[in-house]
N, C-alpha and C positions, 0 to 999 in steps of 0.2 A: 349533406352537411354534417358537422359534428354537433353533438348535444350542446345546447346553450348558445349556438350561433343563430343569427338572423338570416332569413331568406326571403325571396320574392318569387311569385308565380307570374309568368308572362302569358297573357292572352293575345291572340292575333286580333288587334283592335280594328273596328270599323266605325266611321263617323256616325254619331247618334244611334248607337245600338245599346239595347238593354240585355245584359247577360245574366242568366240565372244559373247558379252552381251550388253544389253542396261540398262540405268538408267532412271527409270520413263518413259520408252517408247521413250527415246530420240535417239540420233545418236548412231549407233553401235560402241562399243569400242572393241579393240583387245588386248589381252595379250598372251604371250608365257609362258607356264609352263615348268619348268625344275627343279623338286624338288625331283628327285629320289624316286618317288612313294609316297610322303607325301602330306599333305593338303597344299594348297596355300592360304595365307592370302593377300587379296587385300586391301591395305590401301585406305580409303575413306575420311579421314580428318573429319573436324567438320561439322555436319549436323544441319540444322535449321528446317527441315520439314521431315515428314515421307517419306522414300525413298524405292522404289521397284527395286531390281536388277533382271532382266529377262534374263535367259540363252537362247541364240539363237542357237549356234552350237559349236561343238568341233571337231577339225581336228587333228589327230595324224600324226606326221611328221617322225615317225620312219620307220623301214624297211617295216613293214606291214601298211603303211600309209593308212588311210581311213578317211572319214568324216561322220558325222551323225548329223542330226537336232534333238535337244533335247528340251524338255520343262521342265520348272521349274522356280522357283523364290525364292528370299530371300527378306523379308520385314524388314526394320529397322524402328521401330516406334519411333518417336521423341516426347517425352512428354513435354509439355510446363513447364517452371519454374513457381513456385508460384510468384504471384505479391504482393509485400509488400513494404511499404514506411512508414517512421516515420517523424514526424514534430519536428523541434527544438522548445524548449520551455523554460520556466522560473519557478524557485521555488521562493517563497516569504520568505524573511528573515527579522526578526525584527531588525531594525538598532541599537537598544540599547542592547538587550539581545543576539542577533545573533541567536536566535532560529528560526527554520523553521516553518513558520505559514501557508504555503500552499505548498503542493507537486505538481508535474507535472506528468500527466498521459501520458505515451508513449503508443499509441494505434495502433495496426495493423489492426483492423477491420475485422479479419478473424475468421472463425468458428473453434472452438477447436475440433469439431468432425471430421474435415477434415485434420487438420494440427497439428503438434507438435511444441513447441516453446522452444527455449533455449536463455535466456537473458545473456548478458555479458557487462562488463564495462572495464575500462582501467586496472583493476586488474585480469581480466579473467572471467570465467563463474560465474554467480550469483547463488548461491545454492538455491534450492527449489523454483525456479521461472519458472513455466511452463505454465502460463496463456497467453492469447492473448494480454494482456496489462501488463504494469509495472509502479508502482508508484515510480518515482524518487524523492529522498529526499536530494540529494547532487549534487553539480555542477560537470559536467564532460561529457565525451562522452559515449553514450550507444549504444548497438547494439542488434539485435535479428536475430537468424537463424531459419527459419521455414522449416519444412519438410512435403511434401505431404504424407499422410499416405498410399495412394494406390500406387503411382509411385515411392516414395522415392526421388523425385527431391527436391532440396533445393535452397533457396535464402536467402540473408541477407540484412539488412538495418541498417542505422546508424542515430543518431541524437545527437545534442549537447544540453545540458541543462545548462543554465546560471542562475544567481540570480538577483532578483530585490528587492529593499527596498523602502518603502514609506518615505516621509519626516517626521521628528519628530515635526517640527513646521514651521510656516512661518509668516512673517511680511509684511506689505504693507505701501506704501506711496502714498499720493494723491497729484498730481501736477496740476498746472494750474487751481486753483479754480476760478479765475476771468475770465477765458476764457469760450467759449461756449462748449468746449470739454475737460472737466477735464480728467486726465489720472491717472490710478491706476497701480503702479509698485509693483510686488510681489517678495519677496525674501524668498526662502525656504531653510531650513537647515535640514540635511547637504547638501552641494553643490552636485548636481546630475542632471540627466535628469528627468524632471517632465512634467506633463500636467496640464493646468490651465483652469478653467471654471468660467464664470460669470453668475449668475442668472439662472443656470440650462440650459444654452445654450450649444453649442458643445464645447468639449474640444479642446484646442489648445496648440502648443508647446511654443508659445511666452508667457512671463510672464507680458506682458503689455496689458492693456485694455484702449482704449480711446473712446472719444465721449460718455461718460457715462452721463446719465441724473441724475439730482439731486434726492436725496432720499436714502433710505436704499437698499443695494445690498448684495448678498451672493457670496462669493469667495470660490471655492473648488480647492484643490491641491492634486494630486495623482501621483504615479509613472506610467510609461506607461503600466505596466502589471496589474494595478489596484489592487495591493496587499492591499492597504488601502487608505482612503481619509481623508483629513483634511478640515474642513469648518469653515469659520469665516464670520461675517457680517461687512460691511463697510458702513459708512454714508457719502454720497456725499452731501455737503451743498452748496447751491447756495445763494450767498449774493452779495450785491453791490460791484463793483470794486472800486468805488469812490463815493463821495458825495460832493455837493457844497453848503455849508451853507452861502449863500449870501443874503438870504431874498427874493428871487424871487418866492418862492413857489414851486420850482422844485428841488428835491433832497436836500432839506434843512436839513434833518436829516438822520442819518445812523442807520439801524436796520436790523434784520433778522426775520421778522414776520413769514416766512414759517416754521421755526423750533419750533414754539410755541406749536405744538402738541407733540414734543419730550420731554420725561421726563427729565428735566434738572433743574439746580439750577440758575446759573448766567452767564452773559457775562461780561468779564473784558477787558477793552481797555487800552493799554499801549503806551507810546511814544517810540521812537527808543532807549532810554536809559533804558527802563524797568520800568519807573515810571507809577504807576497806575493813569489813567486819569478819567476813568468812570467805574462804576459798575451798571449794569442794567439787566433787563429781556427782552425776546423777546416780551412779551405782553405789554411792556411799550411804551413810545413815541419815544424812540431812543435817539441818541446823537446828539447835535446841534453844535458840534465843539468847545465848550468852556470848560474852566477849571477855576473853581471859578469865573465865570462870565467874564472871559477874553478869547477873541478869540485866538485860537492856530494857528500856521503857517501851510501852505499847505505843507504836506509831507506824508510819510508813517507812519501808525499807526498799531500796532499789537493788536490782540485780542485772547482771549481764551474762549472756551465754555466748561463749566462743565455740563455733562449730564449723564443720566443713560440709559443703553441699556441692556435689559434682566437682570435687577437687578444689573448690573456691572457698577461702576463709571468709566467714561471715560472723556478724555479731547481732544478737538479739537483746533488747533492753526493755524492762518494764518494772513494776513495783507491786508490793503486796503489803499487808498489814499484820 
């Protein structure tokens, strides 16, 4: 039998007979047979290991009662069930076309020379699928029944297959440029569960990166199953938070000389009302806080930087005091 199945042991029954037997050499057990000359079936229930039934003695209780020690045994061999398991997984779906871009392989890891395989899903048996693995291309629950070719023992396993889709695009904002730890916040579309990476470091679930050094950085966004990745470059610009044009020789002009190596065109400075105050380059002497020779008030001023990155025109905007 196969492990977990029930079985019965048959004794050659005689009317009014007492049979003494042991199981695997254990304590003697006694049953009384009264079957009108037929075979007696001894129920033994579910067996988990090979069991030997050893006949010890038979005593007849009829008119010609007698007893006799007999020898003999019946062995019930319990064959182990095949060991099989399946892991849950994901298929990849293009979020725009909804086409499957990557299937998921359900793998038993068993030898096809030792076992047969029958795959099924929620609709029943999958036709013409008898390999030790199955390529799932749709969301759902799948299962496999494997049969030991020699013993005929069977076992089944199940797995759920879900879907995952990568983002179609993402944007980013940079906060705290004047602070020592600028922060990048990433927003991916469509809304979903994604993983985020900065400069080829470890992926993380949070879409926020802080304590970023000034300079160019690479941002990568992907779905947790890595169906696809999107990568963009972000420029963290470090520039003065404020300047003090009071003629003392300290912070008398405002400029961003560190970005002089970045391919760019102009720096434009505006007042709070959007009026253009100064147009300059990072290689110049900077802004001295005047407009048409007149000192301007101490307040916040905005600036934009037009530059090129990988041949693409971009604009950076922030403010200082």
